[in-house]
Structures are given as C-alpha cells and as structure tokens.
N, C-alpha and C positions, 0 to 999 in steps of 0.2 A: 706741563705745569701752568696753572693760571695764577697770575698775580692778584692778590686781594687788596692791594694798595698801590699807590703811585710811587715807585722807587726813586723817581727824580726828586720828589719833595719829602720823602720819608726814607731816605737811603740808610739811615741808622737801623732800620728794621730788616734790612736784607740779611738773610742767613746764609745764602749760597750765591755769592756774586757771579760765579761762572754760569750757573743755570739762569740767573736773572738776566744776565747779558744776552745769553742765547735766546731767551724768551723775547726780549726787547728788540733784538736785531735779526732774529730768525737765521742766525749764522751768516748774515751778509757782512763781510769784512769791511766793505766800503761804507756801509751804514754805521758800523762801529767807529770807523776812522773819522767820519764826519762828526760824530757826537763829541769826540774829544778834541777835534780841531776847530769846530765851529762854535762851540759853547764859550761864551765870554768868561773871563776869569772872575768877574763880579758875580755872575750867576753861580759859578762853581763855589766861590767863597760863601755865598748866601746858602746854597743848598747843602754845603758841606759843614755847616756849623755844628751839627750834632754827631758827625761820624769821623771827625778828625781831619778831614780834607782841608778845611779852612786853616787849621793850625799848621798843617804840612805846607800849604801854599805860602803862609806867612814866613815859615822857616826858610823856604826856598828863596823868597824875596830878600830876606835878611842876610842869608849866608852865601847863597850861590850866585845870585844876580850881580853883586859887586865884584865877584871873582871873574866872571865872564864878560862883564861890561867894559 
C-alpha cells in the first residue's frame, strides 16, 4: 500500500489504521513505540483536532489525571 497523503497531518482521512501503521513503521515495533512515546502531547492535540484524538486527550486530562495525580 502506498499512502497518497501524510497521515500525520491528515489522520482523519485514514481508512485502515492498522495498514497505515504497518506502512509507516514497516512492522518495526520499536519504531511504533517511539512514535507514541516521543511525540509531544501538544503535537498530538494539534494533529488530532479532526479525528477525535484532541477531544479524547482533553477528557483524559479532565477526568483521569485528577484521579491518579
């Protein structure tokens, strides 16, 4: 599969997340791990504005963080 767009900036257009992840990481689990550990929350919020991730992160901050803090 060849991606015809940058899924980092247009993630709301991803139709098959598992295949997209495989294409981006070539099945390298360490590469996948570094993507979700090393990407800043601000970047995730910005890039996730159109796919629901920003809303999810806001809910986590609002509801979960106070419970575990």
